[in-house]
C-alpha positions in Angstrom: 2.8 -36.4 36.3 0.6 -39.7 36.2 -2.7 -39.7 34.5 -5.6 -39.2 37.0 -9.3 -39.7 36.8 -12.1 -38.7 39.4 -15.8 -38.9 38.8 -18.7 -37.2 40.8 -22.2 -39.6 40.5 -25.3 -37.3 40.1 -27.8 -40.1 41.2 -31.1 -40.4 42.3 -31.9 -42.1 45.6 -35.2 -44.3 46.0 -36.1 -43.1 49.8 -35.2 -45.7 52.5 -34.4 -48.4 49.7 -30.7 -49.3 50.3 -30.9 -52.9 48.2 -32.2 -50.8 45.1 -29.8 -47.7 45.6 -26.8 -50.8 45.7 -27.8 -52.0 42.5 -28.2 -48.0 41.2 -24.4 -47.4 42.5 -22.9 -50.8 40.9 -24.3 -49.4 37.5 -22.3 -45.7 38.3 -19.4 -47.8 39.7 -19.3 -49.8 36.1 -19.8 -46.6 34.0 -17.2 -44.8 36.0 -14.5 -47.5 35.5 -15.3 -47.6 31.7 -14.3 -43.8 31.6 -11.1 -44.7 33.5 -11.9 -43.3 37.1 -9.9 -44.1 39.8 -12.2 -42.4 42.5 -16.2 -41.9 42.3 -18.0 -39.6 44.8 -21.6 -40.2 45.6 -23.7 -37.5 47.0 -24.6 -37.3 50.9 -26.7 -40.2 52.1 -26.6 -41.5 48.8 -27.9 -45.0 49.7 -31.0 -44.1 51.7 -31.6 -40.8 50.1 -31.5 -37.8 52.6 -33.9 -39.1 54.9 -33.5 -38.2 58.6 -36.3 -39.7 59.9 -35.2 -43.1 58.7 -31.8 -42.9 59.7 -32.1 -44.4 62.9 -33.7 -47.8 61.4 -31.3 -47.7 58.6 -28.3 -46.9 60.1 -25.4 -49.7 60.0 -22.0 -49.7 61.4 -19.4 -49.2 58.6 -18.3 -52.9 57.9 -22.0 -54.1 57.4 -22.6 -57.1 55.3 -25.1 -55.2 53.0 -22.3 -52.9 52.1 -20.2 -56.3 50.7 -21.4 -56.1 46.9 -20.1 -52.4 46.6 -16.7 -53.5 48.3 -16.4 -56.4 46.0 -17.4 -54.2 42.6 -14.6 -51.7 44.2 -12.0 -54.0 44.5 -12.8 -55.9 40.9 -12.8 -52.5 39.3 -10.2 -51.2 40.9 -12.0 -48.1 41.9 -12.1 -46.1 44.8 -16.0 -45.2 45.8 -17.0 -43.2 48.3 -20.9 -43.7 49.5 -23.2 -42.0 51.7 -25.1 -43.8 54.3 -26.0 -43.4 58.1 -23.4 -44.9 60.1 -22.9 -46.0 63.8 -19.2 -46.8 65.0 -20.8 -49.2 67.0 -24.2 -51.2 67.3 -25.2 -48.9 70.1 -23.4 -45.5 69.2 -25.3 -42.5 67.8 -26.0 -42.2 64.4 -24.0 -39.8 62.1 -23.7 -39.0 58.7 -21.4 -41.0 57.0 -19.1 -41.2 53.9 -17.9 -44.5 53.5 -14.4 -45.2 51.7 -14.3 -48.2 49.6 -10.9 -48.6 48.7 -9.6 -49.8 45.4 -7.5 -52.3 47.3 -10.3 -53.9 49.2 -9.9 -51.4 52.2 -12.3 -49.3 54.5 -12.2 -45.9 55.6 -15.0 -43.9 57.1 -15.4 -40.1 56.9 -18.2 -38.7 59.4 -19.9 -35.2 58.5 -18.3 -32.9 61.1 -20.6 -29.8 60.6 -24.5 -30.6 60.9 -27.3 -28.6 59.1 -29.8 -26.7 61.8 -32.5 -29.4 62.2 -30.0 -32.1 61.5 -29.5 -32.7 65.1 -32.3 -34.3 65.9 -31.3 -37.6 63.8 -27.5 -37.4 63.8 -24.3 -36.2 66.2 -21.6 -34.4 64.5 -18.5 -36.7 63.7 -14.8 -36.6 63.4 -14.3 -36.1 59.6 -11.7 -38.5 58.5 -8.5 -39.0 56.5 -7.7 -37.7 53.5 -7.3 -40.1 50.2 -4.0 -40.2 48.1 -4.3 -40.7 44.7 -2.1 -40.1 41.2 0.1 -38.0 43.6 -2.8 -35.7 45.3 -4.0 -35.6 48.1 -8.0 -35.7 48.3 -9.8 -34.3 51.2 -13.6 -35.3 51.9 -16.6 -33.2 52.8 -19.9 -33.9 53.2 -22.6 -31.1 52.4 -22.6 -28.5 55.5 -18.9 -29.1 56.3 -18.2 -26.8 53.1 -20.1 -24.0 54.3 -17.5 -23.4 57.1 -14.5 -21.8 55.7 -12.4 -23.5 58.2 -12.7 -26.7 56.7 -11.0 -26.6 53.6 -8.4 -24.3 55.1 -7.5 -27.1 57.6 -7.6 -29.8 54.7 -5.1 -27.7 52.5 -2.8 -27.0 55.6 -2.9 -30.8 56.0 -1.6 -31.1 52.2 -4.7 -31.3 50.4 -5.0 -30.6 46.4 -8.4 -31.8 45.7 -11.5 -31.5 47.5 -14.1 -33.4 47.2 -17.7 -32.8 48.7 -20.9 -35.1 48.6 -23.9 -32.6 49.0 -27.4 -32.0 48.7 -27.9 -28.4 47.6 -31.3 -27.2 46.9 -32.0 -24.9 44.1 -32.7 -21.9 46.3 -29.2 -22.3 47.7 -27.3 -23.7 44.6 -25.8 -20.2 43.5 -24.5 -19.1 47.0 -23.0 -22.6 47.7 -21.4 -22.9 44.3 -19.9 -19.6 44.6 -18.4 -20.8 47.9 -16.9 -23.8 46.3 -15.5 -21.9 43.3 -13.9 -19.5 46.1 -12.0 -22.2 47.8 -10.6 -23.3 44.4 -9.4 -20.1 43.6 -8.3 -19.2 46.9 -6.5 -22.2 48.2 -5.5 -23.7 44.6 -7.7 -26.6 45.0 -9.4 -28.8 42.6 -12.8 -29.0 43.5 -15.3 -31.5 42.9 -19.1 -31.4 43.7 -21.4 -34.6 43.6 -25.2 -33.3 43.9 -28.5 -35.2 44.3 -30.1 -35.5 40.9 -33.8 -35.5 42.2 -35.7 -34.3 45.5 -34.7 -36.3 48.6 -36.2 -35.9 51.8 -38.5 -33.0 51.0 -35.7 -31.2 49.2 -35.6 -30.5 45.7 -32.0 -30.9 44.9 -30.6 -28.6 42.1 -28.3 -31.3 40.5 -25.8 -29.5 38.5 -23.0 -31.6 40.2 -19.7 -29.6 39.3 -16.0 -29.4 38.8 -13.7 -26.1 39.5 -10.1 -25.9 38.6 -7.2 -24.9 40.9 -7.9 -21.0 39.5 -11.7 -21.3 40.3 -12.3 -21.9 36.6 -15.6 -24.2 35.9 -14.3 -27.3 34.1 -17.9 -28.8 33.6 -21.3 -29.2 35.2 -24.3 -31.2 34.4 -26.5 -29.0 32.9 -29.7 -29.6 35.5 -31.3 -32.6 37.7 -31.5 -36.0 36.3 -28.7 -38.8 36.7 -25.2 -38.2 35.3 -21.6 -39.0 36.0 -19.2 -35.9 36.0 -15.7 -36.8 35.0 -12.6 -34.7 35.8 -9.3 -35.8 34.0 -5.9 -35.0 34.4 -3.6 -35.5 31.8 0.3 -33.9 31.2 -0.9 -31.7 34.5 -3.7 -30.4 33.0 -7.3 -30.7 34.5 -10.5 -31.2 31.8 -14.0 -31.8 33.0 -16.6 -33.8 30.9 -20.3 -34.5 31.6 -21.3 -38.2 30.7 -25.5 -38.6 30.6 -26.4 -41.6 32.1 
């Protein structure tokens, strides 16, 4: 079995400042590549912050030119990056919560959040999800926050062949214990490696808990960022065995 390295970026987004957030994403991509990562997952709506009131104004089509620096960086580093952004399938379409998959080969794919939190329907519509990624012999299913609170979501991913479940989230301190217990449970129940990328600071009025984490397929916690702030969480598979590491950013 070939070696594989996955990473979660625990970032702090500047509300609505897409150019500044892009620059921060580029730095995280460089750091992940230096750790040998083939995949880097950012938190929910990482490029704008979790700012529903700004989504209508900031929403883009997935192929928008402003993402070019990120797409070029992904290609140059041979790193697939999953970044969060409000998206419209077409210029006049409703806004969805997108996780844009910027491929190491220059490709572009879209995952659109399927399950909305109560209240998100004011700014967003539910999306269709998206295809799993294939890396290093693993099939990696994506989720965006409330998606994972529906047990049917990871179950469907497993039935489709997923062995890794990667969730881009905004989890506050109050919900952290419950949400992590759910993610850990999926790892144990379905035999999934579960990777969770959380915001490292407040966003949209929510005080994020940070503590991005990765669980092995038996539910064992491999590594977790100790708190808030920016950090890189790395999961490495070597000789078929996964291990986790936190890199302070």
